[in-house]
C-alpha angles and dihedrals in degrees: 000000000000118000123250116242115232122227119256091239090062089056090052094050090048091050091052090052091054095051116102112250094236091052089047090053092050091050091051092046090051091054091049092048091051090053092047091047091055090051091049090051091052091052090069093051114127091228111088094209091056091051092050092049090050090052090053091051093048092052091047091052095046094043091067108105113231141134092270097044091109091050092051091049091050092047093047091047091053092048092047093049088052089047094057087056091061118110092208115128099252102014099092097052092043096049093041095059091045091048091054092054096041091051090048090052093044095049093046093049091047094236092113126054123205097230094045090049093051091049091050091050091052093045094049094047097042112138116243124201093237092061118106121235093260091049092050090051090050090051093050092047088047091054091050090050092049091051088049089053090053091051092049094046091077095235093132091058099052115011109028131088123216090258091052090049090049089051092053092046092049090053091051091048090051088052090051089057093056096077135003093235090050089056089062092045093051093044091052089048093053091045092051089049091053094054093044127098092251091063092058088068096054122106120246089247092059092051090048087051089060092053090046091052091053091046093048091051093047091245098118093089097053127095088260093048092051091049092051092045092053091045091054091044092053102037101030103039092161093062112102107229120209115268126232095039100096132011105267085354089281121117087196093060114128089238089059095047096103094046092045092051089054092048095049093046090048088229090160089063091064092082131059094246128015138195120238107252112258119252117252119276090012092289115159116265106193115284115340105238145139117265126233123277113283119238090224092218115168114251107226099174132037118267115256087241089077093064091046092052093045092049089050091051092047093055105028103029138056130248090255094053089047090051093052092048092046095051095047101040100031115015101044099022098049103029104040120130091258096047115119123243089248091056093047090050090055088047092054091052092049089048088054091051092050093050090051097048110024119110113249092256089058099048095084091058092046091060095074125185093235092053094048091048090054094048092049094047092049093048096045098043096035091237127184090271095051093114092041090062093062096073098056092043091051089048090053089052092046094049090048093053091051096047119032091191091054088048091059093048094050094043092055092050094046093048088054096050104033119098120228093257115064136149129256097264094049091048091047090051091054092045089052091054092047090050092048099050118104127224094278092047093047089055090057092045094050091047090050093049093051091051090050092049091053091051112014096165124200128071099289103064094147094052093042092053090049091051091050091048088053089052090055091052091047092053092057093041094053094049099039090106093052109079091174089062095042097046131055112233102019141302093304094051124116095210128089121234115261093247091052093049089052092048094051095044091048093049091047092053093044092049104041114012141061092213090100094074094154094087116119115221095024117254115269126221090252092054091049090052091052091050089050090053093046092049088052090050092050091051088048091056092048090050088077089072119098113287093255090056099034090071094058098077097046089047090054091049093048091048089051092050092046092051090049096041092122093055098047112139089219109039123211124238120242095261092051091048088052091051092048092050090052090049092049089051093052090042091058090046091053090047090055091047093052092047093051094045125080132216118341091351087077094056100083096047089049091049090054090049088057092046093049091047091049091050094048092049088053089053093050089050087051094228119176114280090357091136094054090047091053090050091053090052090052089048091052093049094045096044117121120254093254091062095059094120094051094043091048090054092047090048091053091052089051091051090050089053090052095050089049088065121097092245135105089205094059092045096051096042089049088053091050091049093043091053089053094049099036094107087060098048109125132213089253090053092049090049089055088058091045091052090058091051092052095053118115113254093236143088090273089053092051091049091050091047097051102032095096102044096040093227118160105248090213088065093042133087093314120098127035130259113255091251096045120100121216111232117226107215097176094108092046096056120149091193118123140148112275121186092337096309126107104255116226095030121137126259120267094274096052093040088051090053092052092046090048091050091049091047090050091051092051091047090050091051092050093049091050091050092049095048092047091050092049092050093051093043092233095136109110095000093134090064093051104069093164094058115104105251097207094055090236090144090071115106125218094268092052091047091051090049090050092048092052091047092051091049091056092046093053092045088058089047090053090051089053092052090049091053091051091052089049088056091051093047092047090054091049091048094054092044093051092046092050089051091053092048089051088054088056092047090051088056090048098051091044091064103020099048090128093052111103089217088072088070089068089067097059100079096043090049094049090048090050090059086063106032100046116092091203117085093205090057092048090052092048091053090052090048091055090052092049090048089054095047094044093048090055092046093047093049091040094234142101137195113286111233118209090219140358094245096080091045094052090046089057093044090053089051090052092050088051088052089053090059090058092072124213141145128337086256091058091047090051091049091053094046096048091045093051092049090050091052091045089055092047093048093044090052088051093050126359092214092063090078092073092052091048090051090053091053090053090047090055089052092049092050091051092049091052097045098043113061090192094054114135095205109126109238091218091074089068093051090049093047091051091050091050091050090054090060119088 
């Protein structure tokens, strides 16, 4: 009978039955260890999801109840403690999370005991002599991480006695004593534990055990000990703290201020060995003994204790207590004259923390005089901490932007402490705060500024007052685009905000009257001049408001001056007083007319209000010919209806005289008035503006421009108002080489002027050198070898004669330099005047694009893009042309010519202008202007297109036949593109 074959499974079962139990257990343990090894390897993975999944798998494996569960937990704990000692990139975070959960599992199950676990941690992380410095550091960090895992496991809340808790805290304190940097790490760890949810479940005895451990290890009077003490005092009020450590058990007590300052500054660490500070009132403080040697490591960042103490003061203390602590422990201690740069650097970081976190009521105290002096000195003198000052200043600006009320508080304090001279970043920080403040805050700032102006204190009263006057102007400038801030009751209101009224009234009194007699020391003439200029600047900024609201501020100033007319510092003569009375009468009449009128009918009366206000302000400032200008304004306003054309021309001349002034106020008000009167501008008035544009940009041009009106050129268009910013157009140049010529160069006349000036300068240099050589007798010295080179053969009379001769030569040289500067100033004057006239013309073409008179501006503007030596002026001229053309295109209209003759005459002139050559900008101006005229002429008569095309064909033929032609080829491409449009 054949045998029956047994299944393979039966052989396997039989084999298992025959294996010795001990060997079978080892096989199973090996498989478990392989599984755990795989999990431990995944815990060090750089992907966080992988580490978390490995932690879940580890807990799942260790949660299985079995006979060897305790062994697995013990083995896993050992591996995890060693893992947190690894310096690998992701090992410590991965093993730390797993260790927390494994310890929680072990403590709850009862397989792990707290004391045994602490002993194991210490044993596994014990430092051996053969370890390198980096390895020792890893082991110490690993021990700290393991202790942190024990704290976070929750064992102290459910499974630990007070004695066990004390054992753990003692071990942590021992670790803190190993290295100075570890003390901060361990202190921060204990603090984080105290404010965590786990700590709320601890008994009062366990919390007291922590304090006792720190006291026993002489750590209670360290920054970390102070932080933990304050945390316990605040969060665990029922815990009885040990007596005799601090006065009234409060480290922040005023009696402990000096000791606390030393502790926080780590002053004891400056020496090799230090004594533990004595307890208050001679009370025992543990065993009196010398502490260990300090590592002397440089502290690059503030201790966490600072934030703990500051938070305690914010919530438990008052602003006054905070101020006292801040001044003693930060201001004086960290920013004294003898403080090191390292200490000041820490102080700046703490200052930044306070600015970021302090309640608004505390901010004024945080901005301490010692700190501000350090910042200003480092910024002005480019000290070693120059870069370190940026962060706190940026934090001040950031806090101000986020909280307008805080911005006002900090601005008031900074304006009080800052000296007159400060660097750009400090000034920008103050400007940011002034711009961020709201109406309520601005009222406080203005009141503070006025008080400081009256009594600036210090040795630089003049400079301080100038700086405060600048701040007033900055306030108005930074809020000029915010009608809701400037006006009371919304953007449509006709009343100024209270803070603005106070600012303008104060500036008016400071500038013009003696009624403000509270100033100590009294205001000087220089200070009053500064206040006058800043008042003018403020009014200039407010002139950008709509016409109806732009008149409010000048009216307030004039009313203030009228009310204080008996206390003016510079009184007015009888004739001037009479003129001002007449002007005020007309001013009130214009105000009544504007109030009675509706819509656009109120524009002209309001414009005259502005003009009259402007004229009266000039009189009060006692500017040259201000009285005659005011009389002209009155004459314009009072002129009969049949004299409209004459008065319009006179009015334009007056506005041109205003824009020639070095004042943003006059320029902006002139623009407002010109916009109101632009429909009434005559051809004669426009010609006056064109004549200015055609003037040479030279000294001769300035003399020609101002010869008739007798204005002082130095007070004319040259120079820039204090609040104006010069625009650098070097990077925006349109100049290029076109057909071998330098594009953008002046025409022959202006080039000739420049060449003549350069030639004169060279001749003057040569004459100076020749005269100097003759005086010193150096001519021909090389051929006279016997002559004494040092001139020692000259007697006293000869030396005196030589000295007198040299003095005369250098006087002539000084006159030459002065002439050169006069030429440069004259050129700048003309350029600035032209730019302001172009601003007026831009206003004109924007509203009067249908007016046939606007066509008269095209040729002069095109010529200006070639003739001007200033690129900004060239660009402005082009902008006016583009504004004109775009306004016509947008409104689908164009000027209506009476006949084609005038249009073709202008087109011929523009083609002649093309032949002059120039920059690409000039070529573009010619091309666009010709296209605009072509469109206008074609609209007048369709047959004109053929004639225009013939003119372009002649130009093209000339360009092809003449290799030296200066016509830009781009004009033909643009003409062709325009022709293709229907």
